[in-house]
N, C-alpha and C positions, 0 to 999 in steps of 0.2 A: 776781503771776503772773496772766496774762490767759488766759481760756479762751474759745475761739471755736467755736461749733457747727459741725460738719462740713458741715451742709446749706448754710450760707452760702458755704462754699468750693466746693461743686459748681457754684454759679452763675457762678463766675469762669472755669470751664473750664480751669484751670491744673493741677489735680491730679486724678488718679483714685485713688479710695480702695478698697483691698482689705480683706480680713478682718484683715490685720495691717499696720499702718502705723507710722511712726516720728515722734516729735515733731520739728517743724522749729525750728531755732534761727536767729534773725535777728540781723543785725549791730547795729542801733540801734533803729529804731522803725517802726511801721506807719503809712504816710501814704496816705490814699485819693487816687486820681487823679481826673481830671475826670469820669470815669464812675462815681465812687464805688466803684471796685474796692478791696477790702480788702487783698488780698495780691498779690504778684507773684513769680514763680518766681525771678527774678534776685536777689531779696533773700535767698534762702536761702544760708547759709554752710556748713552741715554737718548731718548727721543724727545724732541721739542713738540710744541703744539702742532696738530695736523695742518696741512695746506691742501687745498682742493683745486681741482681743475675742471672746467666745463667740458673738456674733450676727453676721449678715451685714452689718449697718450699724453703724458706730461712732458713738456719740452725740457725742463731742467728742474733741479732742486738745489737748495743752498746747503753747503757744508761750512760750518763755522769752526775755524781753528783758533783756539784760545791760547796764543803764545804768551800773552801778558801774565797768565797765571804762573808760568815758569820763571819768567824774567821781568818782574814788575818794574816799571820805570820809576825813577826817583826824581821827584820834582821839588823837593825841599830839603834843607839841611836836616830837618827833623826825621827824615827817612833813613838816616844812616846810624850805624852802630860802630863805635870806635873802642879802642883799648885805653884804659887809664894807665898810669905809671906803674901799677902793680900787675898789669896784664889782664885786668877784669873788664868785661864788656860794659860799655856805657851806651845806652840808647839815647840818642840826642833828642828824642821826642820829649824828654824831661824838661827841655828848655823852651817848650812851647809857651808863648806869651811873654818871652824875654827878648831883649835886643842883645845880639852877640857881636863880639869882635874876635875874629879868629886870626891867630898870628903864628907864624913859624918862627920859633925862637932859637937862639944860640947863646952859649955862655962865654965865648972867647972872641966875639966880634967887636969891631970898633963902634958899632951901634948898640951894643949890649947895655952899657950903663944908662944912656939917655932913654932908651926905649923901656927897659925894665922899670926905671924910676917913674916915668910918666904913666906907664900902664898901671902901676900900683896907685898912683895919685888919682887917675881916672876911675879906677875901680872903687876906691875908697869913697869917692864923691857920689857915684851913681849906683852902687850896688843895691842900695835901698829903694831904687826906683825901677828895678827890673832889668838891670844890666849885668851881663856876664862876659868875662874874657875866657876864651878857650885857647890855651897855649900848646902848640905842638912842636917839640924839639925836632930839629933836622940837622943832619951832618953833611948835607950835600954842597954846602958853600964854604970852600976853604977849609973843610974838615974842622969847623969851629964849634962843633958840639960833639966831642969825642967821648964824653963821659957816659956812665950808666944812667938809667932812669933815676935811680936813687940819688946819685951825685947831682944830677941836674935839678931835681926837686929841692934838695938841700941847699944848693947854691942860690936858687931863686927865692926860696922862702927865708933863708937866713940873711942873705945880703940885701935883698930888696923887699922883704916882707910881703912877698906875693901870697895873696890869700885865694886867688882864683885857681881853678883846676889846671894842672899840667899833665898832659897825656903821654902816651907811649911815643917813643921816637919813631918818626916816619920819614919816608921819601915823599917829596912834593912834586918832583919832576920825573920823567922817564917811565918805562914800562911798569916799574914797581911802585909808582906813585899811589898813595892811599886813595881809595875810591872817593872819599870826601873831598880831597884836593882836586881830583879830576872834575868833580862836580863844580867846585868853586871856580876853577879856571874856565870851565865851559860857560859858566853863568856870567862871569865878568872878565873879559880879556884885558891884558895889560896894554900899555902904550906901544910896545914892540913885540906883540904876540902874547899868547896865553901863558907861556911858561913863567914860573916864579923866578925872579931875577936874583934875589939875595935874601939873607936873613931879615926877618921882621917885615915881610909883606903882610898887609892887613886887609881883611874882608869884613865889611859891616853887613850884618844880617838882621832883618826886621823880625817882628814878633811872630810872623807866620813862617819863618824859615827861608824867606827869599833873600838872595844876595842883592843888596841895593847899591853897594859901592865897593871900590877896591883902591887901596892906597899903596904907594911905593914904599920901599924899605926906609928911605930917607924922610918920609913924612912922619912928623912927630905925633905921638898919640894925642897930646893935648890940642893939636891943631885941628883935630876932627871933632872936637867937643860940640861944635855947633850942629854938625850933622847928627851926632848922637842924641843931643837934646831934642831935636826935631822928631826922631823916631820914638823917643821915650815920652814925648809930650810934656816935658818939664821946661 
């Protein structure tokens, strides 16, 4: 919250101050013009409730800059929208009330067979209890996911009977990392830093969209069953 002395506003000749004035609310930010004028009347969007002073001159009034309206902070997995394998938007708020396992998958990795097999087993066992797996193909590790989205989905569904959703191919590291993965990594750092180390890194998310645990690529899906059951309450 920024407080600006009222005397500095007198010099602008834009406002006259009486014994009772109201705080001015501005749309975005205060930008000085070429003459170093601090405020301009056209920037005002509305007045809040009046404030009063017992003296004839008011020492200061409060200006509230509401930046959160422009760039709302994301505090939950449910705040994100991602693309499915066909390029359509998916609002992850549809998964409110469900426990999620978010995994970056690959079709040509040495971990592919074991992870895809156990992911399908885990999903089949707990999908009726409010469990979902969200698979995000990624080609950043050894170029082991080179296919198109259609090829990736066909591979997972035909060979491993994957019934859970497989989304658009994404980057999970670097400047172009998907916003969801930036959030996941900032929520739960890895043993050697936040970056995803390889294919099949796993994030466990509770029913409220909070990231509660992170597992290494070599951690088998079935080995986290105990943690999953605890969140599901089964």
